[in-house]
PyMOL Python script that loads the backbone (N, CA, C, O; Angstrom):
from pymol import cmd

cmd.read_pdbstr("""\
ATOM      1  N   UNK A   1       0.644  -0.811   0.160  1.00  0.00           N
ATOM      2  CA  UNK A   1       0.719   0.127   0.021  1.00  0.00           C
ATOM      3  C   UNK A   1       1.018   1.767   0.077  1.00  0.00           C
ATOM      4  O   UNK A   1       1.924   2.151   0.818  1.00  0.00           O
ATOM      5  N   UNK A   2       0.478   2.453  -0.478  1.00  0.00           N
ATOM      6  CA  UNK A   2       1.049   3.530  -0.762  1.00  0.00           C
ATOM      7  C   UNK A   2      -0.064   4.250  -0.944  1.00  0.00           C
ATOM      8  O   UNK A   2      -1.115   4.062  -1.556  1.00  0.00           O
ATOM      9  N   UNK A   3       0.692   5.719   0.174  1.00  0.00           N
ATOM     10  CA  UNK A   3      -0.352   7.077   0.136  1.00  0.00           C
ATOM     11  C   UNK A   3      -0.016   8.042  -1.002  1.00  0.00           C
ATOM     12  O   UNK A   3       0.688   9.026  -0.776  1.00  0.00           O
ATOM     13  N   UNK A   4      -0.410   7.831  -1.989  1.00  0.00           N
ATOM     14  CA  UNK A   4      -0.290   9.505  -3.152  1.00  0.00           C
ATOM     15  C   UNK A   4      -1.109  10.477  -2.847  1.00  0.00           C
ATOM     16  O   UNK A   4      -2.328  10.599  -2.732  1.00  0.00           O
ATOM     17  N   UNK A   5       0.388  11.560  -2.674  1.00  0.00           N
ATOM     18  CA  UNK A   5      -0.196  12.871  -2.102  1.00  0.00           C
ATOM     19  C   UNK A   5      -0.928  13.382  -3.436  1.00  0.00           C
ATOM     20  O   UNK A   5      -0.099  13.451  -4.343  1.00  0.00           O
ATOM     21  N   UNK A   6      -2.083  13.722  -3.808  1.00  0.00           N
ATOM     22  CA  UNK A   6      -3.504  13.895  -4.615  1.00  0.00           C
ATOM     23  C   UNK A   6      -3.614  15.734  -4.234  1.00  0.00           C
ATOM     24  O   UNK A   6      -4.498  16.305  -4.873  1.00  0.00           O
ATOM     25  N   UNK A   7      -2.804  16.607  -3.285  1.00  0.00           N
ATOM     26  CA  UNK A   7      -3.942  17.199  -2.576  1.00  0.00           C
ATOM     27  C   UNK A   7      -4.063  18.397  -3.889  1.00  0.00           C
ATOM     28  O   UNK A   7      -4.841  19.219  -3.404  1.00  0.00           O
ATOM     29  N   UNK A   8      -3.741  18.824  -5.086  1.00  0.00           N
ATOM     30  CA  UNK A   8      -3.468  19.541  -5.963  1.00  0.00           C
ATOM     31  C   UNK A   8      -4.270  18.828  -6.598  1.00  0.00           C
ATOM     32  O   UNK A   8      -3.478  19.165  -7.478  1.00  0.00           O
ATOM     33  N   UNK A   9      -4.975  18.232  -7.033  1.00  0.00           N
ATOM     34  CA  UNK A   9      -6.101  17.719  -7.551  1.00  0.00           C
ATOM     35  C   UNK A   9      -7.146  18.448  -6.542  1.00  0.00           C
ATOM     36  O   UNK A   9      -7.772  19.188  -7.302  1.00  0.00           O
ATOM     37  N   UNK A  10      -7.709  18.647  -5.129  1.00  0.00           N
ATOM     38  CA  UNK A  10      -8.710  18.769  -4.482  1.00  0.00           C
ATOM     39  C   UNK A  10      -8.100  20.444  -4.209  1.00  0.00           C
ATOM     40  O   UNK A  10      -7.434  20.568  -3.181  1.00  0.00           O
ATOM     41  N   UNK A  11      -8.252  21.426  -4.874  1.00  0.00           N
ATOM     42  CA  UNK A  11      -7.979  23.174  -4.701  1.00  0.00           C
ATOM     43  C   UNK A  11      -9.149  23.421  -4.025  1.00  0.00           C
ATOM     44  O   UNK A  11      -9.080  23.759  -2.843  1.00  0.00           O
ATOM     45  N   UNK A  12     -10.017  23.332  -4.471  1.00  0.00           N
ATOM     46  CA  UNK A  12     -11.596  23.460  -3.161  1.00  0.00           C
ATOM     47  C   UNK A  12     -11.413  23.305  -2.209  1.00  0.00           C
ATOM     48  O   UNK A  12     -11.020  24.063  -1.323  1.00  0.00           O
ATOM     49  N   UNK A  13     -11.777  21.853  -2.225  1.00  0.00           N
ATOM     50  CA  UNK A  13     -11.885  21.036  -0.496  1.00  0.00           C
ATOM     51  C   UNK A  13     -10.435  21.270   0.258  1.00  0.00           C
ATOM     52  O   UNK A  13     -10.409  20.833   1.408  1.00  0.00           O
ATOM     53  N   UNK A  14      -9.497  21.753  -0.112  1.00  0.00           N
ATOM     54  CA  UNK A  14      -8.590  22.087   0.989  1.00  0.00           C
ATOM     55  C   UNK A  14      -8.646  23.549   0.867  1.00  0.00           C
ATOM     56  O   UNK A  14      -7.544  23.991   1.192  1.00  0.00           O
ATOM     57  N   UNK A  15      -9.618  24.679   0.472  1.00  0.00           N
ATOM     58  CA  UNK A  15      -9.142  25.805   0.381  1.00  0.00           C
ATOM     59  C   UNK A  15     -10.608  26.504   1.374  1.00  0.00           C
ATOM     60  O   UNK A  15     -10.871  27.498   2.051  1.00  0.00           O
ATOM     61  N   UNK A  16     -11.387  24.981   0.814  1.00  0.00           N
ATOM     62  CA  UNK A  16     -12.729  25.159   2.239  1.00  0.00           C
ATOM     63  C   UNK A  16     -12.603  24.880   3.863  1.00  0.00           C
ATOM     64  O   UNK A  16     -12.878  25.650   4.783  1.00  0.00           O
ATOM     65  N   UNK A  17     -12.137  23.637   3.911  1.00  0.00           N
ATOM     66  CA  UNK A  17     -11.303  23.635   5.365  1.00  0.00           C
ATOM     67  C   UNK A  17     -10.865  24.940   5.865  1.00  0.00           C
ATOM     68  O   UNK A  17     -11.460  25.839   6.460  1.00  0.00           O
ATOM     69  N   UNK A  18      -9.605  24.789   5.439  1.00  0.00           N
ATOM     70  CA  UNK A  18      -8.608  26.665   5.867  1.00  0.00           C
ATOM     71  C   UNK A  18      -9.569  27.087   6.221  1.00  0.00           C
ATOM     72  O   UNK A  18      -9.981  27.287   7.364  1.00  0.00           O
ATOM     73  N   UNK A  19     -10.143  27.310   4.961  1.00  0.00           N
ATOM     74  CA  UNK A  19     -11.432  29.115   5.425  1.00  0.00           C
ATOM     75  C   UNK A  19     -12.302  28.660   6.896  1.00  0.00           C
ATOM     76  O   UNK A  19     -12.298  29.525   7.772  1.00  0.00           O
ATOM     77  N   UNK A  20     -12.969  27.483   7.176  1.00  0.00           N
ATOM     78  CA  UNK A  20     -14.350  27.233   7.809  1.00  0.00           C
ATOM     79  C   UNK A  20     -14.151  26.833   8.720  1.00  0.00           C
ATOM     80  O   UNK A  20     -14.987  27.016   9.605  1.00  0.00           O
ATOM     81  N   UNK A  21     -12.638  25.872   9.090  1.00  0.00           N
ATOM     82  CA  UNK A  21     -12.809  25.160  10.072  1.00  0.00           C
ATOM     83  C   UNK A  21     -11.607  26.117  11.124  1.00  0.00           C
ATOM     84  O   UNK A  21     -11.380  27.327  11.101  1.00  0.00           O
ATOM     85  N   UNK A  22     -10.984  25.009  12.013  1.00  0.00           N
ATOM     86  CA  UNK A  22      -9.378  25.813  12.306  1.00  0.00           C
ATOM     87  C   UNK A  22      -8.359  25.198  12.118  1.00  0.00           C
ATOM     88  O   UNK A  22      -7.269  25.474  12.621  1.00  0.00           O
ATOM     89  N   UNK A  23      -8.710  23.853  11.007  1.00  0.00           N
ATOM     90  CA  UNK A  23      -7.231  23.268  10.234  1.00  0.00           C
ATOM     91  C   UNK A  23      -6.068  24.941   9.806  1.00  0.00           C
ATOM     92  O   UNK A  23      -6.084  26.000   9.179  1.00  0.00           O
ATOM     93  N   UNK A  24      -5.197  24.068  10.725  1.00  0.00           N
ATOM     94  CA  UNK A  24      -4.327  24.861   8.997  1.00  0.00           C
ATOM     95  C   UNK A  24      -2.975  23.616   8.963  1.00  0.00           C
ATOM     96  O   UNK A  24      -1.839  23.625   9.439  1.00  0.00           O
ATOM     97  N   UNK A  25      -3.427  23.027   8.494  1.00  0.00           N
ATOM     98  CA  UNK A  25      -3.067  21.928   8.008  1.00  0.00           C
ATOM     99  C   UNK A  25      -3.781  21.229   6.938  1.00  0.00           C
ATOM    100  O   UNK A  25      -4.885  21.058   7.454  1.00  0.00           O
ATOM    101  N   UNK A  26      -3.855  20.476   5.201  1.00  0.00           N
ATOM    102  CA  UNK A  26      -4.798  20.292   4.300  1.00  0.00           C
ATOM    103  C   UNK A  26      -3.880  19.108   4.189  1.00  0.00           C
ATOM    104  O   UNK A  26      -2.707  19.481   4.158  1.00  0.00           O
ATOM    105  N   UNK A  27      -4.059  17.487   4.101  1.00  0.00           N
ATOM    106  CA  UNK A  27      -3.521  17.060   2.527  1.00  0.00           C
ATOM    107  C   UNK A  27      -4.281  16.206   2.330  1.00  0.00           C
ATOM    108  O   UNK A  27      -5.130  15.858   3.150  1.00  0.00           O
ATOM    109  N   UNK A  28      -4.089  15.607   0.987  1.00  0.00           N
ATOM    110  CA  UNK A  28      -5.041  14.787   0.486  1.00  0.00           C
ATOM    111  C   UNK A  28      -4.485  13.537  -0.054  1.00  0.00           C
ATOM    112  O   UNK A  28      -3.505  13.883  -0.714  1.00  0.00           O
ATOM    113  N   UNK A  29      -4.612  12.269  -0.107  1.00  0.00           N
ATOM    114  CA  UNK A  29      -4.331  11.057   0.254  1.00  0.00           C
ATOM    115  C   UNK A  29      -5.298  10.556  -1.068  1.00  0.00           C
ATOM    116  O   UNK A  29      -6.494  10.798  -1.234  1.00  0.00           O
ATOM    117  N   UNK A  30      -4.094   9.537  -2.222  1.00  0.00           N
ATOM    118  CA  UNK A  30      -5.043   8.672  -3.007  1.00  0.00           C
ATOM    119  C   UNK A  30      -4.751   7.244  -1.933  1.00  0.00           C
ATOM    120  O   UNK A  30      -3.581   7.213  -1.551  1.00  0.00           O
ATOM    121  N   UNK A  31      -5.230   6.611  -1.645  1.00  0.00           N
ATOM    122  CA  UNK A  31      -4.522   5.096  -1.194  1.00  0.00           C
ATOM    123  C   UNK A  31      -5.517   3.277  -2.212  1.00  0.00           C
ATOM    124  O   UNK A  31      -5.909   2.157  -1.886  1.00  0.00           O
ATOM    125  N   UNK A  32      -5.452   4.019  -3.278  1.00  0.00           N
ATOM    126  CA  UNK A  32      -5.739   3.421  -4.239  1.00  0.00           C
ATOM    127  C   UNK A  32      -7.004   3.709  -4.480  1.00  0.00           C
ATOM    128  O   UNK A  32      -7.120   4.424  -5.475  1.00  0.00           O
ATOM    129  N   UNK A  33      -8.747   3.229  -3.573  1.00  0.00           N
ATOM    130  CA  UNK A  33      -9.573   3.874  -4.693  1.00  0.00           C
ATOM    131  C   UNK A  33      -9.960   4.465  -3.517  1.00  0.00           C
ATOM    132  O   UNK A  33     -10.880   5.265  -3.683  1.00  0.00           O
ATOM    133  N   UNK A  34      -9.518   4.332  -2.209  1.00  0.00           N
ATOM    134  CA  UNK A  34      -9.457   5.114  -0.936  1.00  0.00           C
ATOM    135  C   UNK A  34      -9.254   6.097  -1.301  1.00  0.00           C
ATOM    136  O   UNK A  34      -8.728   6.234  -2.405  1.00  0.00           O
ATOM    137  N   UNK A  35      -9.737   7.644  -0.179  1.00  0.00           N
ATOM    138  CA  UNK A  35      -9.103   8.769  -0.031  1.00  0.00           C
ATOM    139  C   UNK A  35      -8.697   8.907   1.129  1.00  0.00           C
ATOM    140  O   UNK A  35      -9.318   8.308   2.006  1.00  0.00           O
ATOM    141  N   UNK A  36      -7.841   9.516   1.404  1.00  0.00           N
ATOM    142  CA  UNK A  36      -6.964   9.460   2.743  1.00  0.00           C
ATOM    143  C   UNK A  36      -7.370  11.517   3.421  1.00  0.00           C
ATOM    144  O   UNK A  36      -6.237  11.954   3.620  1.00  0.00           O
ATOM    145  N   UNK A  37      -8.024  12.251   3.640  1.00  0.00           N
ATOM    146  CA  UNK A  37      -7.817  13.179   3.891  1.00  0.00           C
ATOM    147  C   UNK A  37      -7.733  13.821   5.347  1.00  0.00           C
ATOM    148  O   UNK A  37      -8.587  13.569   6.197  1.00  0.00           O
ATOM    149  N   UNK A  38      -6.578  14.724   5.599  1.00  0.00           N
ATOM    150  CA  UNK A  38      -5.865  15.030   6.727  1.00  0.00           C
ATOM    151  C   UNK A  38      -5.595  15.637   6.834  1.00  0.00           C
ATOM    152  O   UNK A  38      -4.611  15.982   6.180  1.00  0.00           O
ATOM    153  N   UNK A  39      -6.351  16.741   8.098  1.00  0.00           N
ATOM    154  CA  UNK A  39      -5.945  17.844   8.574  1.00  0.00           C
ATOM    155  C   UNK A  39      -5.814  18.215   9.887  1.00  0.00           C
ATOM    156  O   UNK A  39      -6.647  17.819  10.702  1.00  0.00           O
ATOM    157  N   UNK A  40      -4.944  18.880  10.204  1.00  0.00           N
ATOM    158  CA  UNK A  40      -4.469  19.372  11.149  1.00  0.00           C
ATOM    159  C   UNK A  40      -4.909  20.551  11.948  1.00  0.00           C
ATOM    160  O   UNK A  40      -5.641  21.311  11.315  1.00  0.00           O
ATOM    161  N   UNK A  41      -4.573  21.000  13.535  1.00  0.00           N
ATOM    162  CA  UNK A  41      -4.958  21.787  13.893  1.00  0.00           C
ATOM    163  C   UNK A  41      -3.882  22.050  14.770  1.00  0.00           C
ATOM    164  O   UNK A  41      -2.751  21.566  14.715  1.00  0.00           O
ATOM    165  N   UNK A  42      -4.524  23.200  15.926  1.00  0.00           N
ATOM    166  CA  UNK A  42      -3.379  23.201  16.634  1.00  0.00           C
ATOM    167  C   UNK A  42      -3.931  22.230  17.597  1.00  0.00           C
ATOM    168  O   UNK A  42      -3.131  21.352  17.921  1.00  0.00           O
ATOM    169  N   UNK A  43      -5.272  22.163  18.211  1.00  0.00           N
ATOM    170  CA  UNK A  43      -5.569  20.967  19.320  1.00  0.00           C
ATOM    171  C   UNK A  43      -5.659  19.627  19.160  1.00  0.00           C
ATOM    172  O   UNK A  43      -6.005  18.784  19.988  1.00  0.00           O
ATOM    173  N   UNK A  44      -5.231  19.454  17.728  1.00  0.00           N
ATOM    174  CA  UNK A  44      -5.679  17.677  17.470  1.00  0.00           C
ATOM    175  C   UNK A  44      -5.747  17.859  15.483  1.00  0.00           C
ATOM    176  O   UNK A  44      -5.726  18.701  14.586  1.00  0.00           O
ATOM    177  N   UNK A  45      -5.856  16.092  15.792  1.00  0.00           N
ATOM    178  CA  UNK A  45      -4.845  15.657  14.055  1.00  0.00           C
ATOM    179  C   UNK A  45      -7.009  15.281  13.628  1.00  0.00           C
ATOM    180  O   UNK A  45      -8.063  15.264  14.262  1.00  0.00           O
ATOM    181  N   UNK A  46      -6.633  15.104  12.486  1.00  0.00           N
ATOM    182  CA  UNK A  46      -8.307  14.642  11.526  1.00  0.00           C
ATOM    183  C   UNK A  46      -8.018  13.700  10.205  1.00  0.00           C
ATOM    184  O   UNK A  46      -7.851  13.942   9.010  1.00  0.00           O
ATOM    185  N   UNK A  47      -8.042  12.415  11.073  1.00  0.00           N
ATOM    186  CA  UNK A  47      -7.803  12.120   8.943  1.00  0.00           C
ATOM    187  C   UNK A  47      -9.549  11.349   8.802  1.00  0.00           C
ATOM    188  O   UNK A  47     -10.361  11.007   9.662  1.00  0.00           O
ATOM    189  N   UNK A  48      -9.563  11.327   7.888  1.00  0.00           N
ATOM    190  CA  UNK A  48     -10.707  10.903   7.046  1.00  0.00           C
ATOM    191  C   UNK A  48     -10.654  10.166   5.627  1.00  0.00           C
ATOM    192  O   UNK A  48     -10.324  10.855   4.662  1.00  0.00           O
ATOM    193  N   UNK A  49     -10.975   8.735   5.421  1.00  0.00           N
ATOM    194  CA  UNK A  49     -11.478   7.351   4.896  1.00  0.00           C
ATOM    195  C   UNK A  49     -12.214   7.852   4.042  1.00  0.00           C
ATOM    196  O   UNK A  49     -12.963   8.766   4.385  1.00  0.00           O
ATOM    197  N   UNK A  50     -12.205   7.529   3.107  1.00  0.00           N
ATOM    198  CA  UNK A  50     -14.029   7.771   2.155  1.00  0.00           C
ATOM    199  C   UNK A  50     -13.569   6.304   0.751  1.00  0.00           C
ATOM    200  O   UNK A  50     -12.481   6.023   0.248  1.00  0.00           O
ATOM    201  N   UNK A  51     -14.115   6.064   0.667  1.00  0.00           N
ATOM    202  CA  UNK A  51     -14.158   4.866  -0.645  1.00  0.00           C
ATOM    203  C   UNK A  51     -16.099   4.660  -0.833  1.00  0.00           C
ATOM    204  O   UNK A  51     -16.861   4.206   0.021  1.00  0.00           O
ATOM    205  N   UNK A  52     -16.403   5.091  -2.016  1.00  0.00           N
ATOM    206  CA  UNK A  52     -17.516   5.005  -2.843  1.00  0.00           C
ATOM    207  C   UNK A  52     -18.159   3.508  -3.396  1.00  0.00           C
ATOM    208  O   UNK A  52     -19.322   3.186  -3.642  1.00  0.00           O
ATOM    209  N   UNK A  53     -17.170   2.922  -3.459  1.00  0.00           N
ATOM    210  CA  UNK A  53     -17.771   1.806  -4.585  1.00  0.00           C
ATOM    211  C   UNK A  53     -17.780   0.415  -3.204  1.00  0.00           C
ATOM    212  O   UNK A  53     -18.493  -0.578  -3.346  1.00  0.00           O
ATOM    213  N   UNK A  54     -17.023   0.578  -2.160  1.00  0.00           N
ATOM    214  CA  UNK A  54     -16.444  -1.257  -1.305  1.00  0.00           C
ATOM    215  C   UNK A  54     -17.014  -0.017   0.597  1.00  0.00           C
ATOM    216  O   UNK A  54     -17.497   1.024   1.041  1.00  0.00           O
ATOM    217  N   UNK A  55     -16.638  -0.824   0.774  1.00  0.00           N
ATOM    218  CA  UNK A  55     -16.901  -0.513   2.761  1.00  0.00           C
ATOM    219  C   UNK A  55     -14.638  -0.160   2.547  1.00  0.00           C
ATOM    220  O   UNK A  55     -13.825  -0.437   1.665  1.00  0.00           O
ATOM    221  N   UNK A  56     -14.570   0.366   3.572  1.00  0.00           N
ATOM    222  CA  UNK A  56     -13.201   1.007   3.641  1.00  0.00           C
ATOM    223  C   UNK A  56     -12.615  -0.493   4.645  1.00  0.00           C
ATOM    224  O   UNK A  56     -13.324  -0.596   5.646  1.00  0.00           O
ATOM    225  N   UNK A  57     -11.773  -1.351   4.587  1.00  0.00           N
ATOM    226  CA  UNK A  57     -11.490  -1.818   4.829  1.00  0.00           C
ATOM    227  C   UNK A  57     -10.535  -2.045   6.208  1.00  0.00           C
ATOM    228  O   UNK A  57     -10.013  -0.963   6.474  1.00  0.00           O
ATOM    229  N   UNK A  58     -10.213  -2.883   6.980  1.00  0.00           N
ATOM    230  CA  UNK A  58      -9.501  -2.590   8.254  1.00  0.00           C
ATOM    231  C   UNK A  58      -7.913  -2.410   7.763  1.00  0.00           C
ATOM    232  O   UNK A  58      -7.389  -1.583   8.508  1.00  0.00           O
ATOM    233  N   UNK A  59      -7.344  -2.707   7.159  1.00  0.00           N
ATOM    234  CA  UNK A  59      -5.592  -2.572   7.170  1.00  0.00           C
ATOM    235  C   UNK A  59      -5.818  -1.067   6.060  1.00  0.00           C
ATOM    236  O   UNK A  59      -4.789  -0.635   5.542  1.00  0.00           O
ATOM    237  N   UNK A  60      -6.498  -0.700   5.902  1.00  0.00           N
ATOM    238  CA  UNK A  60      -6.356   0.853   5.137  1.00  0.00           C
ATOM    239  C   UNK A  60      -6.200   1.338   6.971  1.00  0.00           C
ATOM    240  O   UNK A  60      -5.141   1.238   7.591  1.00  0.00           O
ATOM    241  N   UNK A  61      -7.320   1.780   7.485  1.00  0.00           N
ATOM    242  CA  UNK A  61      -7.138   1.876   8.723  1.00  0.00           C
ATOM    243  C   UNK A  61      -6.021   1.757   9.310  1.00  0.00           C
ATOM    244  O   UNK A  61      -5.410   2.603   9.964  1.00  0.00           O
ATOM    245  N   UNK A  62      -5.714   0.547   9.041  1.00  0.00           N
ATOM    246  CA  UNK A  62      -4.067   0.675  10.354  1.00  0.00           C
ATOM    247  C   UNK A  62      -3.425   1.507   9.791  1.00  0.00           C
ATOM    248  O   UNK A  62      -3.161   2.533  10.419  1.00  0.00           O
ATOM    249  N   UNK A  63      -2.889   1.336   8.231  1.00  0.00           N
ATOM    250  CA  UNK A  63      -2.279   1.557   7.595  1.00  0.00           C
ATOM    251  C   UNK A  63      -2.259   3.291   8.146  1.00  0.00           C
ATOM    252  O   UNK A  63      -1.614   3.483   9.176  1.00  0.00           O
ATOM    253  N   UNK A  64      -2.724   4.140   7.699  1.00  0.00           N
ATOM    254  CA  UNK A  64      -3.176   5.452   7.273  1.00  0.00           C
ATOM    255  C   UNK A  64      -2.930   6.148   8.824  1.00  0.00           C
ATOM    256  O   UNK A  64      -2.459   7.282   8.902  1.00  0.00           O
ATOM    257  N   UNK A  65      -3.277   5.396   9.998  1.00  0.00           N
ATOM    258  CA  UNK A  65      -3.120   6.197  11.180  1.00  0.00           C
ATOM    259  C   UNK A  65      -1.220   5.467  11.397  1.00  0.00           C
ATOM    260  O   UNK A  65      -0.637   6.008  12.336  1.00  0.00           O
ATOM    261  N   UNK A  66      -0.496   4.540  10.742  1.00  0.00           N
ATOM    262  CA  UNK A  66       0.608   4.097  10.833  1.00  0.00           C
ATOM    263  C   UNK A  66       1.545   5.435  10.150  1.00  0.00           C
ATOM    264  O   UNK A  66       2.621   5.850  10.581  1.00  0.00           O
ATOM    265  N   UNK A  67       0.765   5.953   8.950  1.00  0.00           N
ATOM    266  CA  UNK A  67       1.770   6.239   8.265  1.00  0.00           C
ATOM    267  C   UNK A  67       1.285   7.932   8.431  1.00  0.00           C
ATOM    268  O   UNK A  67       1.846   8.946   8.014  1.00  0.00           O
ATOM    269  N   UNK A  68      -0.034   7.757   9.246  1.00  0.00           N
ATOM    270  CA  UNK A  68      -0.005   9.954   9.246  1.00  0.00           C
ATOM    271  C   UNK A  68      -0.497   9.539  10.564  1.00  0.00           C
ATOM    272  O   UNK A  68      -1.718   9.498  10.717  1.00  0.00           O
ATOM    273  N   UNK A  69       0.194   9.258  11.435  1.00  0.00           N
ATOM    274  CA  UNK A  69       0.292   9.705  13.459  1.00  0.00           C
ATOM    275  C   UNK A  69       1.391   8.965  13.752  1.00  0.00           C
ATOM    276  O   UNK A  69       1.242   8.252  14.744  1.00  0.00           O
ATOM    277  N   UNK A  70       3.090   8.860  12.885  1.00  0.00           N
ATOM    278  CA  UNK A  70       3.428   8.200  13.487  1.00  0.00           C
ATOM    279  C   UNK A  70       4.177   8.505  14.981  1.00  0.00           C
ATOM    280  O   UNK A  70       4.931   7.834  15.686  1.00  0.00           O
ATOM    281  N   UNK A  71       3.678   9.644  15.083  1.00  0.00           N
ATOM    282  CA  UNK A  71       4.939  10.401  16.352  1.00  0.00           C
ATOM    283  C   UNK A  71       3.747  11.055  17.486  1.00  0.00           C
ATOM    284  O   UNK A  71       4.149  12.055  18.082  1.00  0.00           O
ATOM    285  N   UNK A  72       2.512  10.645  17.790  1.00  0.00           N
ATOM    286  CA  UNK A  72       1.975   9.951  18.694  1.00  0.00           C
ATOM    287  C   UNK A  72       1.452   8.768  18.709  1.00  0.00           C
ATOM    288  O   UNK A  72       1.076   7.955  17.864  1.00  0.00           O
ATOM    289  N   UNK A  73       1.503   8.831  19.804  1.00  0.00           N
ATOM    290  CA  UNK A  73       1.368   7.290  21.243  1.00  0.00           C
ATOM    291  C   UNK A  73      -0.098   7.986  22.021  1.00  0.00           C
ATOM    292  O   UNK A  73      -0.406   7.392  23.053  1.00  0.00           O
ATOM    293  N   UNK A  74      -0.393   8.366  21.896  1.00  0.00           N
ATOM    294  CA  UNK A  74      -2.037   9.141  22.488  1.00  0.00           C
ATOM    295  C   UNK A  74      -2.938   7.831  21.553  1.00  0.00           C
ATOM    296  O   UNK A  74      -2.467   7.288  20.554  1.00  0.00           O
ATOM    297  N   UNK A  75      -4.074   7.564  22.054  1.00  0.00           N
ATOM    298  CA  UNK A  75      -5.395   7.320  21.427  1.00  0.00           C
ATOM    299  C   UNK A  75      -5.947   8.086  20.570  1.00  0.00           C
ATOM    300  O   UNK A  75      -5.571   9.228  20.309  1.00  0.00           O
ATOM    301  N   UNK A  76      -7.066   7.388  19.977  1.00  0.00           N
ATOM    302  CA  UNK A  76      -7.818   8.008  19.696  1.00  0.00           C
ATOM    303  C   UNK A  76      -9.234   7.455  19.487  1.00  0.00           C
ATOM    304  O   UNK A  76      -9.614   6.375  19.939  1.00  0.00           O
ATOM    305  N   UNK A  77     -10.143   8.489  18.597  1.00  0.00           N
ATOM    306  CA  UNK A  77     -10.996   7.828  18.423  1.00  0.00           C
ATOM    307  C   UNK A  77     -11.591   7.573  17.122  1.00  0.00           C
ATOM    308  O   UNK A  77     -11.369   8.238  16.109  1.00  0.00           O
ATOM    309  N   UNK A  78     -12.435   6.469  17.225  1.00  0.00           N
ATOM    310  CA  UNK A  78     -12.544   5.722  15.978  1.00  0.00           C
ATOM    311  C   UNK A  78     -14.278   6.024  16.087  1.00  0.00           C
ATOM    312  O   UNK A  78     -15.079   5.755  16.983  1.00  0.00           O
ATOM    313  N   UNK A  79     -14.526   7.009  14.152  1.00  0.00           N
ATOM    314  CA  UNK A  79     -16.497   7.405  13.825  1.00  0.00           C
ATOM    315  C   UNK A  79     -16.544   6.617  12.658  1.00  0.00           C
ATOM    316  O   UNK A  79     -15.950   7.006  11.652  1.00  0.00           O
ATOM    317  N   UNK A  80     -17.535   4.954  12.664  1.00  0.00           N
ATOM    318  CA  UNK A  80     -17.812   4.248  11.818  1.00  0.00           C
ATOM    319  C   UNK A  80     -19.322   4.975  10.959  1.00  0.00           C
ATOM    320  O   UNK A  80     -20.243   5.185  11.748  1.00  0.00           O
ATOM    321  N   UNK A  81     -19.475   5.169  10.198  1.00  0.00           N
ATOM    322  CA  UNK A  81     -20.241   5.214   9.864  1.00  0.00           C
ATOM    323  C   UNK A  81     -21.292   3.726   9.128  1.00  0.00           C
ATOM    324  O   UNK A  81     -21.041   3.088   8.105  1.00  0.00           O
ATOM    325  N   UNK A  82     -22.583   3.530  10.194  1.00  0.00           N
ATOM    326  CA  UNK A  82     -23.175   2.243   9.007  1.00  0.00           C
ATOM    327  C   UNK A  82     -22.467   1.768   7.672  1.00  0.00           C
ATOM    328  O   UNK A  82     -21.381   1.250   7.936  1.00  0.00           O
ATOM    329  N   UNK A  83     -22.616   1.778   6.967  1.00  0.00           N
ATOM    330  CA  UNK A  83     -22.133   1.500   5.669  1.00  0.00           C
ATOM    331  C   UNK A  83     -20.769   0.886   5.355  1.00  0.00           C
ATOM    332  O   UNK A  83     -20.425   0.105   4.468  1.00  0.00           O
ATOM    333  N   UNK A  84     -19.800   1.731   6.782  1.00  0.00           N
ATOM    334  CA  UNK A  84     -18.806   1.672   6.018  1.00  0.00           C
ATOM    335  C   UNK A  84     -17.888   2.883   5.263  1.00  0.00           C
ATOM    336  O   UNK A  84     -16.659   2.945   5.265  1.00  0.00           O
ATOM    337  N   UNK A  85     -18.467   3.464   4.866  1.00  0.00           N
ATOM    338  CA  UNK A  85     -17.938   3.917   3.004  1.00  0.00           C
ATOM    339  C   UNK A  85     -16.883   4.812   4.154  1.00  0.00           C
ATOM    340  O   UNK A  85     -15.790   5.056   3.641  1.00  0.00           O
ATOM    341  N   UNK A  86     -17.006   5.240   5.351  1.00  0.00           N
ATOM    342  CA  UNK A  86     -16.298   6.607   5.500  1.00  0.00           C
ATOM    343  C   UNK A  86     -15.521   6.866   7.266  1.00  0.00           C
ATOM    344  O   UNK A  86     -16.079   7.474   8.180  1.00  0.00           O
ATOM    345  N   UNK A  87     -14.885   6.563   7.297  1.00  0.00           N
ATOM    346  CA  UNK A  87     -13.899   6.161   8.774  1.00  0.00           C
ATOM    347  C   UNK A  87     -13.411   7.842   8.757  1.00  0.00           C
ATOM    348  O   UNK A  87     -13.031   8.724   7.987  1.00  0.00           O
ATOM    349  N   UNK A  88     -13.732   7.570  10.240  1.00  0.00           N
ATOM    350  CA  UNK A  88     -13.208   9.242  10.672  1.00  0.00           C
ATOM    351  C   UNK A  88     -12.467   9.412  12.079  1.00  0.00           C
ATOM    352  O   UNK A  88     -13.113   9.715  13.082  1.00  0.00           O
ATOM    353  N   UNK A  89     -10.973   9.189  12.114  1.00  0.00           N
ATOM    354  CA  UNK A  89     -10.361   9.476  13.213  1.00  0.00           C
ATOM    355  C   UNK A  89      -9.235  10.347  13.593  1.00  0.00           C
ATOM    356  O   UNK A  89      -8.364  10.981  12.997  1.00  0.00           O
ATOM    357  N   UNK A  90      -9.715  10.057  15.256  1.00  0.00           N
ATOM    358  CA  UNK A  90      -9.911  11.718  15.364  1.00  0.00           C
ATOM    359  C   UNK A  90      -8.482  12.117  16.917  1.00  0.00           C
ATOM    360  O   UNK A  90      -8.686  11.430  17.918  1.00  0.00           O
ATOM    361  N   UNK A  91      -7.397  12.985  17.001  1.00  0.00           N
ATOM    362  CA  UNK A  91      -6.008  12.215  18.258  1.00  0.00           C
ATOM    363  C   UNK A  91      -6.023  13.745  18.135  1.00  0.00           C
ATOM    364  O   UNK A  91      -6.062  14.617  17.267  1.00  0.00           O
ATOM    365  N   UNK A  92      -5.972  13.603  19.461  1.00  0.00           N
ATOM    366  CA  UNK A  92      -6.352  15.098  20.152  1.00  0.00           C
ATOM    367  C   UNK A  92      -4.861  15.423  20.361  1.00  0.00           C
ATOM    368  O   UNK A  92      -4.175  14.450  20.674  1.00  0.00           O
ATOM    369  N   UNK A  93      -4.346  16.387  20.268  1.00  0.00           N
ATOM    370  CA  UNK A  93      -2.957  16.905  20.777  1.00  0.00           C
ATOM    371  C   UNK A  93      -2.973  16.518  22.026  1.00  0.00           C
ATOM    372  O   UNK A  93      -2.014  16.759  22.760  1.00  0.00           O
TER     373      UNK A  93
END
""", "prot")
cmd.dss("prot")
cmd.show_as("cartoon", "prot")
cmd.util.cbc("prot")
cmd.orient("prot")
């Protein structure tokens, strides 16, 4: 698995996140068919995984956590929608 930075393809999303939330850093990655949106503010880190075609797999969640939250040993909150097409990971700093 590889995270591919596709932030330039989502300039409207990045601009919207920076202007309407307290986020000061936004990156968008592709993990195959799954999109990964990483946002960071001074108080928290948020990661959203989204796949319109199928359910987000457990190994994709673990991979995103390992690659994007490597400096944080703290716990995280995982929010899963009923269809499992959208997963949100929240880490307090």
